N, C-alpha and C positions, 0 to 999 in steps of 0.2 A: 643407241649404243649396242642393243641386242643385235641389230642386224648387221652391225660393223663386226662384231665378234663372229658372227656365223658365216659371213662371206667368205673368209678364207676356207672354211670347212667345206663349203659348197663346190668352191673350185677345186680344192684337192680331191673331193670326191669324183668329181668327173674327169679328172686327168689321169688318175691312177685306176686302172680297170681290173688289173690282175694282181693279186696278192697270194702269196704261199701261205697257206693255213697251218700254223704251227701250234701244237698244244702248249698250254702254258707251263707244263713241267718241263717240257723240253727247252723252251726258252729261258726258263730260271736256271737249268743245268748247264747249259752251253752257250757261249756267245759266238760260236762258229757259224759259218753259212751252212745251209742245207746241202749235204754231199752224200754220195753212195756210200753205203756201209756194207762192208763185205763180212761174211760170217760163214761158218761151217756148221751144218746142222748134225746131228747125231746118226739120223738115217742113212743119208746117201753122201754126206760130205760135199755136197754141191755148195758152189758159191751163190749166196743170195744177194739179190739187188733191191734197193728200195726205189720204188718208182714214185715221181712227182704226182702229188694229188691235183686234181682238176678243179677245186674249189676256187671260185673267184668272189670277191666281194670288196667293197671299200673299207677302209679303217674308220672305226666308230667312235666318234666323240660328239658330246651333247652339252650344250648350256642349260644350266638350272633356270627355274623360273620363267619359262617361256610362255608369252602372253599373246601369241598370234591367234587368229581365228581358226586356223587349219590345223591338223595334226603335224607335229614336228617331224621332219623327214630325217630317218637316222642313217640308213645306208642301203645297200642291195647286196644280196647273196646270190651266186651264180656258179654254175658247174659246167664243165666242157661236156658233160654228157646231155646237156640240155640242147636239143635241137630245134627248140622254139615251136614243136608240134604240140604241146601241152601234155604231154606223156608224164612229165614229172611233176611232183608235188613237194614244195619246201615246208618243212616243219621246223618250229622254232621252240625250245624248252629252256627251262632254267629260271634265274631271278626275274620275276615280273613278267615271264611269258605269257601272252594272253591277255593280262589285266594292263601292265606298264607299256609292254611292248607288244605290236601285233605285225604280222607278216603277211604279205600277198603270196598265197600258196602257188600262185601261178608263175609270178614275177619274181619272187623273193625279195621285195621291197619290203623294207622294215620302217615302221613309224611309231613315235612315241604317242600313245593314247592319252596320257595326262601330264600335268605340270610336275617337273621333278624338283627335288630340293636336296642339294648336294650335303647340306648339314645332316639330313636324315640318312642318306645313303649315297656315297660317292662313286661306288664301283659295283657294276652288275654284270655277273657270269652267266653266259648263255650258252646253249649247244644248238647247232642247226644240222640238218640231214636232208638229204633228197631221195625220195621214194618213188619207184617206177608205180605209177596208178593201176597199171594192168597186173603186174605181178606182186606189188606190195613190198617188193624187195628193195634194200637201199641200194642206190648206184654209186655211192661214195660213202666212206666211213664217216660216223658221226665225228664232228669236230666242235672244239669249244673256243669261243672268242669273249672279249671283253669289251663293254660300253662304259667308258669314263664319263663322268658329269664335271664339266669345268664349272669353276666358282665364279659367281659375281659378288658384289659388295652389297650385301642385302641383309646383313646383320650388324647392329651397333655395338659398341663394347659394353661391357656389363660388368660392374664392380662385384666382388664377393661379398659385399655387405651394403646396405642401403644407408647405415648409419655407423660411424666409426667414434669410438671414444678413447681419448688419449691424454697424456698429462706430461708435462715438463717442469722441471725445478724452475722457479723464478731466478731472475739474475743470471740466466744461462748465457752463454756466449754466442754469436752469430754462427750459424751453421749446425747448431746441435740438433741432432735427430730426434724427431718426435715420434713418427710412426710410418709405416710404409702401406700405401693402399695399393691394391691389384685388381686390374680389369682384365676380363678375356674377351675375345672375338671369336665367334663360331665360325667364321670364315676360314677359307684354305690359306694357312700361312705360307705355303710353298708356291702359291700362285699369285702374283703381283702384291700390292700393298694392302689388300683388303683387311688383312689381319695384324698390320702393322700398327701398334697404339703408341700414342704420344699423349704425356700428361701435361695438364696445364692447371693454374690456380685461378679461379674465377671471384672468389671472395676470400678475404683474410689477409690481404696486403695492407700495409708494408710489413706486418708482424711476423708472417711465415712465407716460405717459397716451397716448391714441390721441384724435384728432380724429373725432367720430362721423360727420361726412359726407365728409371727404376720405380718412380712413383714415391719416392721417400720425401717425407715433409720435413723441413727444417726450419729453426728459427731464423728470422731475418732482421731482428733489431736487437741490440744489447740490452742488457739490465732491465729487462721487463719485470715490473714490480708486481707482487700479487696484491699488495696493499693498495694499488691503484686500480687494477683490473683483474679479475681472477678467470673469467670464462671468455673463450672466443669460439667462434663458429667459422670454419673454413669449408669452402665449396671446391672440389677438386673436379676437372674435366678429363675424360679419356676419349680421344677421338682417333679412329683409324684413318687409313690412307696415308700414314705418315705425318698426319696433322694437316693434310693439304686441303684445299677447298674442295667441297663436294663429299668429304668423308663423313662417317656417320659418328655420333658421339653420345656419351652417357655421362652422368654426374654422380657424385656422392657426397656426403655431408660429413665432416669430422668436427667433434666437439672436442675442444682441447682446453685442459683445466692447468693453470699455473699452480703447483704445488708449493707449499711454504718452506722457506729456510730462515733461520734464525739471523735476519740481517737488520732487526729493529731493536733496539735497547728498550727496557721497561722505563716508564716516565711517571712521577706522581702528579696528579692534576692539580695538586696545591702544595706549597712548601711547607705549610704549619697546619697541624691539627690539634684540637684542644678537647680534653675529657675531664670529667668530674667524677670523683669518687668518696662516697662516705668512708669515714675511718675505720668503721667497724666491719667493712666487707671480709668475708672468709678468703682464704688464700685460694687462688686459682681462679677467683671471679673475673669474668670477661668484662673488660672497661670499654671497649670499642674496636671498631675494625678500620683499617686503612688498606688502600688499593692502589698500586701502580698499574698503569695500563700498558699493554704491549700489543701492537697490532698482530704479531704472529699469532700462529693457532698451534694447538697441539701441544707437544713437548717443547717446541720453540718458545711457548708462552710461558712455561712453568718457571717461576720463580721462587726464592727464598727470602725471607725477612730475618733481619737480625738487628741488635741494638749495638751501634758503634760506640757511643760515649754519651755522657750525660751524668748528672748527678742522681738519677734514679736507675741506673744500670743495675744495682744490686736489689731495688725494691720491686722492679716489674720486669716481665718477661714478654717476648712476643713469639707467637707460634704462628706457623703457616697452614692455611686452610687449603688443602689440596684440591678440593672440589671447586673453590671460588677463587683461588688464587688471591686470598685476601691475608693480611696481616692481622693477628688478633693480640691486642693488648691485655695481658693478664696480671693480677697481683702475686708477686712472688714472696713477699714479706708483709708482716702485718703493719697497717698504716696507724700513724699516731697524728692528730691534728695538732696535739700540743707541742710536738717535736718539729714537724714540718708541715707546711700547707701547699707547696708547690714543688713539682719535680719537672724537670726537663730532660727530654731524651732525643736522640738522633737515631732514626730508624733507616736502614739500608735495605733496598730490594735489588736482587741481582739475579740475572738468569742462570739456571742450574745446567743448562746444555748451551754453551756459547759455541759458534761456528768460527773455527780459527780462519776461514777465508775471509769473514768480514769484520775481524776484530780492529782493523784499521777505520772503520766508521765511528768508532768512539767507545767508550767504556760501556759495558753492558750491565749498568747498575745506576741507581738514583738514591737520593737522601732526602728525607723530610723530617722535620721538627716537631715532636709530639710533646704537648704541656699538659700536665695532669694536676688538677687542683684538689686537695684534700678537704673534704667537709666535715665540720665538727657536728657530732651529735652526741645525744645523752647516753653514754655507754653503762651497762651494767657493771656491777663490782666484778673484779678481776682477783682471782686466788693466787697465791704466791706458788703453788703446784698444781700439776693438772690432776693428781691424786695424792692421797695420803694412805701411809701404812702406820699402824699402830700396833705395839706388841704390849701385852699385859698379862701378868701372872692371874691364874684362875681363882687364887685365893685372895686377890684384892678385896678391900672392904668396900661396902657400899658409900657411895659419896665422894670416892677417891677420883681425883683428875688423872686420866690416862693419856691425854695429849691436848694438842690445840692445833687449830686452823686458823690462818690470816687471809684477809681479803682486803682490797682497797679500790677506791673510786678512781678510774683513770682521768675523769674529767679534771678540768681546772678548778671547778668548784668544790671538789673533795668532800662529797656528802658523806654524812656518817653512816655507819652499817650496822645491821643487826643479823645475828645468827639463829639459825633454827635446824631441827633435825626433820627430815621428811618421815612422817610417822608411818608412811606406806612401807618404807623399808625398815622400820623397827615396831613391828605390831606388838611385841610384847613389852614396849617401853622399858628396854634395859639400859639405854644410855640417855643422856641429856646433855645440852650444851649451853654454856653462859651466853646470853644474847649479846654482850657487849663486847668480850675479848675472845670469844670463839673457844674456850676451854671446854673439852669433853669430859664428862665424868659419869660414873655408875650410877644406876638407880637399884639394881637387883644384884644378888651374887651371880657369879660366873662359873660354869662348869664346863671344862673342855672336852669331857666325855660326851657330853649331849650336843654341844655346839662349839666345834674348835674355830669357827670363823664367824664374824659378823660383818655384814656388808651394809653400810648405812649412807645416806645421802645427807649432806649438809647443804644449806641454802643461805646464801648471801643476799641481803634486800637492802637497798637505799631506804633510809628513814623517810626522806623527803618525797621519794616516788616509789611506791611499791612495786609498780611494773618493771622496775629495773632490778632484776635479781639473777643469780648465777648458782649453779649447782655443781658440787664436787663430790666424787665417790671418797668414801673414807673405808679403808679395809682394816678390821680390828681381828688381829690374830690372838687367841687364848694360849698361853704358854702353859705347859703342863706342870703340875704340882703333884708330888708323889702322895696322895689322898686316898688310894684304894689299895686295899690288902689283895694279895695273890690269893687264888683258891682254884679247887680242882676243875679241869677243864670239862668234866662230866661227872656223872654219878658212876661210882666204881662199886662194884659188887662181884665177888670172885668165890672160889671154892679152894680147899686144900683137901687133898686124899689123906685118907686114914693111915695109908701105909707109906706117907712122904718121909723122905730122908732129910736129914739137915742140909742146908745151903741150897735148897731148890728154889728157883725163881716161879713165884705164883702170879705175880701181877707187876706191871709197870704202869705208873701214874704220871701223867703230866698236867701243868697247871697254866692259868691265865691271868693276866692283869690288864685292867682297864686303862690303866696309866700307860704313857708313852715317854720314857726317858730318853734323853738324847744319846746316851751311850748304849742302849738297847737293854733288854731284860736280863736278870741274872738272878736265879732263884736258888734257895737252900731248903734242905729237907732235914728235920730232926725229929726225934720223939718228943712228946710233950713234957715238960718238966716234972710233972706229977708221976710220970712212969718213965724214968729214965732209962731203965734197962727191962724190956719185955722178954718173958721167959719163952714166949712161943715164936714171935717173928722178929725179923731184923729190917731195920730201914736203911737202904744203901743209896747214897746221893751220886747219881751218875755224871755230876758236874755238866749236864747238858740240859738243864732244866726240867729233868724227869728223874724219877726215883724207882729203884726196884724193891719189891717186898720178897723177902727170902724166909724160908722156914729155918726154924732155931732148934727143934728138937725132932726126936726120931719117933714118928707116928702120933697120930691124933685119934680120939675116940669120940665118937658120934654120941655115944650113950652117955658120956659125961659131960661134953661141951659140943653142941652142935653149931653154935654160931660165935664167932670172935668179932669184936669191935676194935680196930686198930686206930687211935688219933694219931695223926701226923701234924707236926708244926711246919708251917710253910712261911717263909719270909723272904724279902727282896733285899737288894744292897743299895737302894736310892735313899735319899734323905728328905724327910724322915723315914725311918726304916718302918715298913708297914708288914704285919704277920696276920695269918688267920691258921685255924686248926680245921683240917679235913679228917674225916673219919671213914675208914675203908671197911666194909662188911666182908667178912670171910666165913664161908659155911664149909663145914666138914663133910665130905662125902665119901661114899665107897667107891674104889677105882680099881682097874685091872693092873696088870703088871707093867703096861706100858704108860700108865698115868691117865687113862681115859676113864672119866666118871661113868659109873654104872648105876648106882642108886644114891638118892639123896632124900630129903624131906620134899615135900610136894612142890614147893616153889623151886627149889634146886634142881629138881628134875625138868621141870618145865623149862628152866634155864639153859640146862644141857641139852635139851632138844630144840633149842634155838627159839623158843617162844618165851615173848614177855607177857606181863600182865595186861597191857593194852591189847595184845593179841588175842588172848583169852576173852578180855570183854568184847572185843569185835566180833569173836565167834559166838558168843552167847547171844549178842543182839541180833545177829543173823538167824539163829535157830528160833528166836521168839518171833521175828518177822515172818519166816517161813510158817510157823504154826498159826498165826494170825491170818496170813493169806489163805490156808487150808480152810480155817474155820468161815471165812467170808465166802469162799467159793462153795461150801457146803450149804450155807444158809442161801445164797443165790439159786442154787440148783433147786433147793426144796420149794423156794419161792416161785419158780417157773412151772413147777407141777400144778399150781392151782389154775383153775380155769379163768379166763378173762371174764370181767363184768359183762362184756357184750356177748351174748352166745349166739347171736343171729347177725349176720352180714348186713341185715336190712336196718338194724338199730344204729341211730347215730345220736350223738348229744344234741340237746336244745333243738329237736326237730318240731316242726309244726305241719300237721297234716291239714290240707286244704282240699275240701270238696266243692268243685265247682258244678253244683247240681241245681240247676234252676226250677225244674219240676214242671209239671202240666197244667198248673192252675188249681183252682179250688175243686174241680171235679176229678183231678189226678189222685186216686187211692193208692196208687203204686208208688208215689214219690216219698220222700223223707217225712215222717210224722212227727211234729213237734211236741206231740203228746208224750213220746218217750223221754223227752227232757222235762216235761212238766210232771211225770210220775217218777218221784225218787226211788220207788221200791224196784224199778226196772234197772238202777245202777247199784243196788245194794249189795250184789253179788261181788265180792272181792275176787280180783283176778291177779294172778302174779304179773309182776312188772317184768316186761322183756329185757329191759336194761339193767337189772340187778339181780346178782347171784343170790338166791334165797338161802338163808342160813338156818341151821337147826335152833340156834339160841333165840331166834326171833320167832315168836308165833303170830301167826296170821289174825290180826285185829279186825272183826266185823264191825262194821259201823251201824250206829242205831238207826232203825228206819224211820224215814220222815214221813210226814203227812201228805196226802195227796194235794190238799189245797196249800200247801206252803209255797210262799213267793219264790219264783226262781232265782231273785238276787240273793235272798236268804240261803238258798241251797248252795249257790256258788261261794258264798263268804263261809259257810261250814266246811265245805270240801276244801277250801284254801287253808283254813285252820289245821284241818286233819293232815295234810301234806307237810305243813310247817312242823307239826309235832311227829311227825312219823320217824321212829328211830331208824327203819330200813330204807329210808329215801337215800338216793345216790349223793355222793359228795361234791356234786356240781350242780349248776343251776338247771332247773328244768320248767318248762312251759305248759301248763296244764290248761286247756282251752275248753270252756263251756259255752254254748251258744245261748244267748239270753235275749228274749224278745221284749219282755217287759209287760206291764199293764197296758189296758187300753187308753188312748189319749183322751183327755176331757173335753177337747174340741171335737165337734162333728167332722165327720169326713168329708172331704172336698171332692171325692170321687165321682164322676159322672154316673158310675154304674149303680152305686147305692142310690142316688137322687133320681133316678130315672122314673120310678113310681110315683114320686111326689111332684113331678114337673108340672103337671097340669094345675096344682093348686098354689103354685109360687107366684108370688106377687113381685113383679119386676119394675114397678111404677117408680120404685126409689132412685132407680138409675138416673132418671131425668133431673134428680136433684145435685148430681155430682159434678155437674159443670160440663163444659164443651168437649172436654177429653172423653167423656163416656157417652156423648151424644149418639155415636154409631151402635154402641152397645144397647143403649137404651132403646133406639129404634128397632133392634133386633128382637128383644125381649120384652120391652114395655108395651108394644102395640096390641091390638086386638087379636084374637085367636085366628080370625080369619086372614088378617095380615100376616100372622106367622106361618100359617099354612101356605 
């Protein structure tokens, strides 16, 4: 094939010998043939003529992917100035000159040195010139030419993806577009059919088809169901050369998924469901679950459950579990085995998102029958109310009945019931209850002011089964009775100026009452009946539960009366009326013209300055505490001036001094001499203790001298008694150490040093009588003197 395509080029090369060399820009700018151009210059205005160039070469075209053994011949350059004597030299520059394209500098023949690929580069622009070898000058102007690479079908079509993923709704009609695949061919689309791609389907029929030109994949079968098959794999082929034989091809895979549509109604797997429920279950209890199957997925499979009809529609309810698409049967009202033992319901499951296109397939709902059996159990007593509220006056007598609770056994046996009060809710045992009829009565007096409410719990228990019991709260409200008299809200103590005028207000008093009448408090103020008319002060009722104290005479004298006590009668308007008498203390003080107190007795003066008796007591306590702190500080400072018990840094408590002096033996006269210890007089000189501060009140007591021949043990015991009875000893444990060797042993010494001189007179024959264990020793010492030597 390559030779076939190259043959016209070779024929064309040898037929045409001379070609006019026209630069590319000239060819692009004008399609007219070469002609002489006339122009006038600025210098001499002469007519200029264009001369025809003497370049000659063949037109250059080249096929790609040349596989011959020789270099591929491209063409020949030639100029009219070449006489064939070898004086001219041809030079080639531009794209690929010297590497891809080489020229014979003597003949102008051009060859392709390497195999070319049009897909890498389809056009090469080169420049040629002829140079005189002797002068080095160009004999012709440099000219530009093109080498075009002709395409061959050497590239197969390639898809933009190796794997495509697509989806199409189920039940789609024939010809529904699914996805478009695209393949590209690197060959020249303008040259032959090398780049003309045709699509075909290799796998996926008869479900899908592909458009041969556009590559659009379409459905080929109607009403494909996702429930039957969801995934399809389609293989598409793209072939060049227009799909003709000999063309190159490529393939790709398309995974197609059928998406769901709501074309399947829900269906119950069974027509009847049976559940059991104890009669005592609380409201909202889940009795069981039912589920209708829907082959659709996602929101197309979502359904809702409801009760259509039945004798238990008011007693039960059904809710939808969105996570599992199940219907949950729940208790809506309290069940009673004695009233009814069996309920029948009709539950409907319907799709919440029906598709109008498929309504013709049937109703998208289903119905099932649910039967619920009520089981009898031993139920606890039931009170007639969920709670009780009892109101009682606070003056009710002890043992009075204030209310009653009632309960009954809901079972058919109707067991007897007894009542009791939960003592954890009535710790003070104020109330009690009749165990037979549930009457509540008081055990102690009531006081609204201390406890306005009492919350107790009453228990009803079956007599035959104490495990069956119920509890009910009972709220007892104590109603108020006017049993407290009003009294001053605080302790009042005021003053009056000596220069006061009649009618001046000196104090306003208010009162309080622990009672809480329903119409609110209303208090009245009057002078006491014993003194209906006070010559010094007037009590004015302000009608707002307060009273004002007014002066009644002109001027007061401290010298005559420095303190007035004004009794005030206070009473309320409730029934029965309660009253009390409050006394107001009024002191007479000296004031300025503006009524400001200047001088009074000691307590009044303090009051005018804003200090009460409690404040004075607090100030006095602070002064006492400061004085105590000063005394303690002085005592501590004086104590610190004393020197410490230990006056030397080398002294420590409970110290033991150890002398590791072995000595040099019996002949060492410089070592420690035990004779010092045996000479008590050597230790008679009492020395001051280094760990005790000497006091003047203690006299140094010298010990009685001991005899030289006294036993060392006796010496140590005496010293121990002296330390125990020493009043100047420190108040902590001390260790006094005395070296004591003791008397000589009654046994002879076993040392070989002392028995060395008497060894010759020692008889060791008795060792032979000691048995075989001492035989060796008897042989060593029991033999003759010559044997031992």
